[in-house]
N, C-alpha and C positions, 0 to 999 in steps of 0.2 A: 217678411212674412208671405205665406201661401196666399192670403186672401189680400184685396186691397182694402184700404181703409173705407172706401165706398160700399165694398161688400159687407164689411162688418158692420157698417152702418145699417145698410139694409136688413141684415139679420137681427139687429137689434129691434128696428121697425116692427119687423114680423113677430118677433117674441113678444112685444108690447101689444101691438094688435092682435095676435094669436089669445093672449092670456085674457083680453077684455072680450072678444068674440065667444070664447068658449064659457064666459062669465065666471072664469077663476079668480077675478078681482075687478072691482070696481072702482071707478076713478071719480071722485068728489069734484074734482077740476077738471073740464072736459075741453078748456082752451089749448091753442096750438103751441103756446109756451110752456104749458104743463108737459105736454105729450113730448115736445122737444127735450125736457128736462130728463123725463122718466127715459128715453131713447138714450141719451147721453149718459146716464147712470148704468145702463145695460152695456154700453157700447165700452164705457172703463172697466166693466168686469171683465168683458170678453178679450179685452186687448193684451192684458199681462198673462192671461192663460194662453193665448196664440203665440205670444213671444216666448214663453216658458216651453212650449211644444218645439218650437222652431229650434231653440237651443237643444233640445233633446235630439232632434232630427239632425242638426248638426254634429253632435257628439257620434251618433251613429253611424254617419257618412265617415268620419274619423277612424271610426273602429272598422269600417269594411276596408277602407283604403289600406290597413295594415295586412290584410290577407295576402299572402305571396303568390297565391295565383289567380287568373281571372275567373271571377264567379259568372257562372250562367245565370240569366234573368230569372229563373224560378228559385235557384240557390240565393240570389241576392235579395229577393222578395221575402223568403223565409228566414233568413238571417236577418234583414232588417228588421222585421216584427217581432223575432225574438231578443234583438239587441235593445230596441226601443222601449219594450216591455220592462227589461231588466235596468236599463237607465233610468226609466219613468220610476219604477219602484225603489231604486236608490235614492232619487230625488223627492222620494214621496208625493209624485204627482199621479193624480188620476186619470188615465185616458179614457 
């Protein structure tokens, strides 16, 4: 995975805290345990999506490796983006 588990946990914390700061949600239980449970729930939603995207990236790299000539960096970026969108669409994954 591109992001470490610690970074994903911090992202989950920022999501939970950001929703509360913007008053998009209000929590009846303000305890640390309740916050930890909310962070864990968001974390558990993020991890499978990140793993799915990692699988898409791996498939794209396999596709790019089949090209017979060496690609310039700009070509690689364009083709990587194109193939990633295509593979994601086939897997019904929204990027």
